[in-house]
C-alpha positions as CSV (number, residue, x, y, z in Angstrom):
1,M,44.0,-25.9,4.6
2,T,41.0,-26.5,2.4
3,K,38.6,-29.3,2.3
4,A,40.1,-30.7,-0.8
5,L,43.6,-30.8,0.8
6,I,42.2,-32.7,3.8
7,E,40.5,-35.2,1.4
8,A,43.7,-35.7,-0.5
9,A,45.7,-36.1,2.7
10,S,43.3,-38.7,4.0
11,L,43.6,-40.7,0.8
12,Y,47.4,-40.9,1.1
13,N,47.5,-41.0,4.9
14,D,50.0,-38.2,4.9
15,P,50.6,-37.2,8.6
16,R,51.8,-33.7,7.7
17,F,48.3,-32.7,6.7
18,L,46.3,-34.8,9.2
19,S,48.0,-33.7,12.3
20,K,45.7,-32.6,15.2
21,S,46.9,-29.0,15.0
22,E,46.1,-28.8,11.2
23,L,42.7,-30.3,11.8
24,R,42.1,-27.9,14.7
25,I,43.1,-25.0,12.5
26,Y,40.8,-26.1,9.7
27,E,37.8,-26.5,12.2
28,N,38.5,-23.1,13.7
29,K,38.5,-21.5,10.2
30,K,35.2,-23.1,9.4
31,R,33.8,-21.9,12.8
32,R,35.0,-18.4,12.1
33,L,33.4,-18.4,8.7
34,R,30.1,-19.5,10.2
35,I,30.3,-16.7,12.8
36,V,31.0,-14.1,10.1
37,R,28.1,-15.5,8.0
38,R,25.8,-15.2,11.0
39,Q,27.0,-11.7,11.8
40,K,26.4,-10.6,8.2
41,M,22.8,-12.1,8.3
42,A,22.1,-10.3,11.6
43,L,23.4,-7.0,10.2
44,A,21.3,-7.4,7.1
45,L,18.3,-8.2,9.2
46,F,18.9,-5.2,11.5
47,V,19.4,-2.8,8.5
48,T,16.2,-4.1,6.9
49,A,14.2,-3.6,10.2
50,V,15.6,-0.1,10.6
51,I,14.6,0.9,7.1
52,F,11.2,-0.6,7.5
53,L,10.6,1.2,10.8
54,L,11.8,4.5,9.3
55,L,9.4,4.2,6.3
56,F,6.6,3.1,8.6
57,F,7.0,6.1,11.0
58,R,7.5,8.6,8.1
59,N,4.3,7.4,6.5
60,S,2.3,7.4,9.7
61,I,3.5,11.0,10.5
62,K,2.3,12.0,7.0
63,L,-1.1,10.4,7.6
64,E,-1.7,12.1,10.9
65,A,-0.9,15.6,9.5
66,Q,-4.4,17.1,9.3
67,N,-5.8,20.4,10.0
68,E,-7.4,20.8,13.4
69,N,-10.6,22.1,11.7
70,Y,-10.8,19.1,9.3
71,I,-14.2,17.5,9.2
72,P,-14.4,14.3,7.2
73,K,-17.1,14.1,4.5
74,C,-19.0,11.0,3.5
75,K,-20.9,10.2,0.4
76,Y,-24.6,9.8,0.8
77,Y,-27.5,9.3,-1.6
78,K,-30.8,11.0,-1.7
79,V,-34.0,10.2,-3.7
80,V,-35.2,13.4,-5.5
81,T,-38.6,13.7,-7.3
82,V,-38.4,15.5,-10.6
83,H,-40.8,18.5,-11.0
84,A,-42.1,20.1,-14.1
85,G,-39.3,22.3,-15.7
86,D,-36.5,20.5,-13.9
87,N,-33.6,19.1,-15.9
88,L,-30.7,16.9,-14.7
89,S,-28.2,19.8,-14.7
90,S,-30.4,22.0,-12.4
91,I,-30.9,19.0,-10.0
92,A,-27.2,18.3,-10.1
93,G,-26.4,21.9,-9.4
94,R,-28.2,21.8,-6.1
95,F,-26.0,18.8,-4.8
96,Y,-22.8,19.5,-6.7
97,D,-19.6,19.7,-4.5
98,S,-16.6,21.2,-6.3
99,Q,-14.1,19.6,-3.9
100,E,-15.3,16.1,-4.8
101,Y,-15.9,16.4,-8.6
102,E,-13.8,17.9,-11.4
103,D,-16.8,19.6,-12.9
104,L,-20.6,19.5,-13.2
105,E,-20.5,17.3,-16.3
106,H,-18.7,14.5,-14.3
107,F,-21.3,14.8,-11.6
108,V,-24.2,14.6,-14.1
109,S,-22.6,11.5,-15.7
110,E,-22.4,9.8,-12.3
111,I,-26.1,10.6,-11.7
112,C,-26.8,9.1,-15.1
113,S,-24.8,5.9,-14.3
114,I,-26.5,5.5,-10.9
115,N,-30.0,5.8,-12.4
116,Q,-29.1,4.0,-15.6
117,L,-30.1,7.0,-17.8
118,N,-28.9,6.9,-21.4
119,D,-29.7,10.5,-22.1
120,P,-29.3,13.2,-19.4
121,D,-31.9,15.4,-21.1
122,V,-34.7,12.9,-21.0
123,I,-36.2,12.9,-17.5
124,K,-39.9,13.3,-16.8
125,A,-41.8,15.1,-14.1
126,G,-42.9,12.8,-11.3
127,E,-39.8,10.5,-11.8
128,S,-37.6,9.7,-8.8
129,I,-33.9,9.7,-9.3
130,V,-31.1,8.9,-6.9
131,V,-28.5,11.7,-6.4
132,P,-25.2,11.4,-4.5
133,Y,-24.0,14.2,-2.3
134,Y,-21.3,14.8,0.3
135,D,-21.9,15.9,3.8
136,E,-20.3,15.7,7.2
137,Y,-19.9,12.2,8.8
138,K,-23.1,11.5,10.8
């Protein structure tokens, strides 16, 4: 029996639809629907938690997969004094790390941006420039 039928039966005081057994059946049906709804929510929550845990553990296993000989590198900065005959490419060549930069030009452009140089060919002897380099974590 639906809620609409109960409402209609109560308007007309029809004892066939308002018997105790009919009302008990209706209440039991509502209770079963609530139980099923709760079970569906619990199942959805459980499935979501399992998926989250699987993704979490999969990603944590990936992050821990390092070579035993792996030594982390950190970026440091050094002040270098320009000597006569030096140019930015020769200075960059001494500190260039091919694992960290695509090529020497990108490294030179980073040195230019750090030191606010417009032209990499215009540096003077006696000037001090900041050069980044990578080394083991200290």
